[in-house]
C-alpha positions as CSV (number, residue, x, y, z in Angstrom):
1,M,-16.3,-102.0,72.7
2,D,-18.5,-101.4,75.8
3,A,-19.9,-104.4,77.6
4,D,-23.4,-103.4,76.5
5,C,-22.5,-103.8,72.8
6,I,-24.0,-107.0,71.5
7,P,-22.6,-108.7,68.4
8,Y,-25.6,-110.5,66.7
9,K,-24.2,-111.5,63.3
10,P,-20.8,-112.8,62.3
11,I,-18.4,-110.0,61.5
12,P,-16.5,-110.4,58.2
13,E,-12.8,-110.7,58.5
14,N,-11.0,-107.3,58.2
15,F,-14.3,-105.5,58.3
16,I,-13.6,-103.6,61.6
17,E,-10.0,-102.7,60.7
18,G,-11.1,-101.5,57.3
19,H,-12.8,-98.5,58.8
20,L,-9.5,-96.9,59.9
21,N,-8.6,-95.8,56.4
22,G,-5.1,-94.9,57.5
23,A,-6.2,-93.0,60.6
24,Y,-5.1,-93.5,64.2
25,M,-8.6,-93.8,65.5
26,A,-12.2,-94.3,64.1
27,L,-15.0,-93.3,66.4
28,F,-18.6,-92.2,66.3
29,K,-18.4,-88.5,66.2
30,R,-21.5,-86.4,67.0
31,R,-21.7,-82.8,65.8
32,G,-22.2,-80.3,68.7
33,Y,-21.8,-83.0,71.3
34,F,-19.1,-85.3,72.5
35,S,-18.3,-88.5,70.6
36,E,-20.1,-91.7,71.4
37,C,-17.4,-93.9,72.8
38,G,-19.2,-97.2,73.3
39,F,-17.3,-98.5,70.3
40,W,-14.1,-97.3,68.7
41,I,-11.3,-98.6,66.6
42,V,-7.6,-97.8,67.2
43,D,-4.4,-98.6,65.3
44,G,-2.3,-99.9,68.2
45,S,0.8,-99.9,66.0
46,H,0.6,-96.2,65.3
47,P,3.7,-94.4,66.5
48,Q,1.7,-92.0,68.7
49,H,-0.5,-94.8,70.3
50,T,1.4,-95.0,73.6
51,A,1.6,-91.2,73.9
52,V,-2.2,-90.8,73.2
53,M,-3.1,-93.5,75.8
54,D,-0.7,-92.0,78.4
55,S,-2.1,-88.5,77.8
56,W,-5.7,-89.8,78.2
57,L,-4.7,-91.6,81.5
58,Q,-2.9,-88.5,82.7
59,M,-6.1,-86.5,82.3
60,Y,-7.8,-88.9,84.8
61,E,-4.9,-89.1,87.2
62,S,-4.0,-85.4,87.3
63,G,-7.7,-84.3,87.6
64,A,-7.4,-82.2,84.4
65,F,-10.8,-83.6,83.4
66,K,-12.3,-81.2,85.9
67,G,-11.6,-78.4,83.4
68,L,-14.0,-80.0,80.9
69,P,-17.7,-79.1,80.7
70,N,-18.7,-82.7,81.8
71,Y,-16.7,-85.5,83.4
72,T,-17.4,-88.2,80.8
73,D,-14.9,-90.6,79.3
74,C,-16.1,-89.5,75.9
75,E,-15.2,-85.8,76.5
76,M,-11.9,-86.8,77.9
77,L,-11.1,-88.9,74.9
78,D,-12.2,-86.1,72.5
79,A,-10.0,-83.6,74.4
80,T,-7.0,-85.9,74.2
81,L,-7.5,-86.7,70.5
82,R,-7.9,-82.9,69.7
83,S,-4.6,-82.1,71.3
84,F,-2.8,-84.6,69.2
85,E,-4.8,-83.7,66.0
86,K,-4.0,-80.0,66.4
87,R,-0.3,-80.8,66.4
88,G,-0.7,-83.0,63.3
89,L,0.4,-86.1,65.2
90,I,-2.7,-88.2,64.5
91,K,-5.7,-88.3,62.2
92,T,-9.2,-89.5,63.3
93,V,-12.2,-90.5,61.2
94,S,-15.9,-90.6,62.0
95,L,-17.8,-93.8,61.8
96,S,-21.1,-91.9,62.0
97,K,-23.4,-92.0,59.0
98,N,-25.1,-88.9,60.4
99,E,-23.1,-86.9,63.0
100,K,-26.4,-85.3,64.3
101,D,-27.6,-88.7,65.4
102,M,-27.3,-89.3,69.2
103,H,-27.1,-93.1,68.7
104,P,-24.9,-93.3,65.5
105,L,-23.8,-97.0,65.8
106,A,-27.4,-98.1,65.2
107,T,-27.5,-96.7,61.7
108,S,-23.9,-97.3,60.8
109,E,-22.3,-100.1,58.7
110,I,-21.0,-101.5,62.0
111,G,-24.6,-101.6,63.2
112,R,-25.2,-104.4,60.8
113,Y,-23.2,-106.7,63.2
114,I,-23.2,-105.0,66.6
115,D,-25.9,-103.4,68.7
116,H,-25.0,-100.9,71.5
117,T,-27.8,-101.4,74.0
118,K,-26.9,-98.2,75.9
119,G,-29.1,-96.7,78.6
120,A,-32.8,-97.8,78.6
121,R,-32.1,-100.1,75.7
122,K,-30.6,-102.6,78.1
123,V,-34.1,-103.4,79.3
124,C,-35.3,-104.1,75.7
125,G,-32.2,-106.1,74.9
126,Y,-31.8,-104.2,71.6
127,S,-31.8,-100.7,70.1
128,P,-35.1,-99.9,68.5
129,E,-33.3,-97.4,66.2
130,N,-31.0,-100.1,64.9
131,V,-32.4,-100.3,61.3
132,H,-30.1,-103.2,60.5
133,R,-31.0,-105.5,63.4
134,L,-34.7,-104.8,63.1
135,S,-34.8,-106.4,59.7
136,N,-32.8,-109.5,60.7
137,E,-34.2,-112.9,61.8
138,P,-34.5,-114.8,64.1
139,Y,-34.6,-111.9,66.6
140,Q,-38.0,-111.6,68.2
141,L,-38.9,-107.9,68.9
142,N,-40.8,-107.0,72.0
143,D,-42.7,-103.8,72.4
144,C,-39.8,-101.6,73.3
145,K,-39.7,-97.9,72.5
C-alpha cells in the first residue's frame, strides 16, 4: 500500500486476503494501460513468491526496465508478472470493478475502507471519485475537483 493510501474506516478481518481467491497476486488492472500499483495483495507463502520478487528486483538492478515503454514501477511489476503467468507459474486477479477506470481503487470494494490520494488528490486529502468515502460521515468535503 502506497504511503498516500489512507484507511478511513475499520477493515473487516480477512477482507483483504479474501480478494486473492487462490491467486498469487491481486492488483488493480487497467485495460490498455499499466496496472495501478498503489495497492496490491500478494500471497507471500506462494511457492513462486521469492522468484517473482527477485525477478522484479533484477529488472531494476540490471537496467532491463529500460526496454519498457515507460520506467514506472507499475510497468515493471506488470512485465514481471506476465513472464511468470505465461509460464503458468502464477495466477493474478484484478481488483478493478472497471478496468477502463484510471483510478480503480476509488470505485472498488476496497475503496469502502481505503482511499488512494494519488497525484493532485493529496491537496484535497481525498479522492473526489471515491463513491464510497463521499457518502461516509464524519468526513467534511471541501471543494476539490
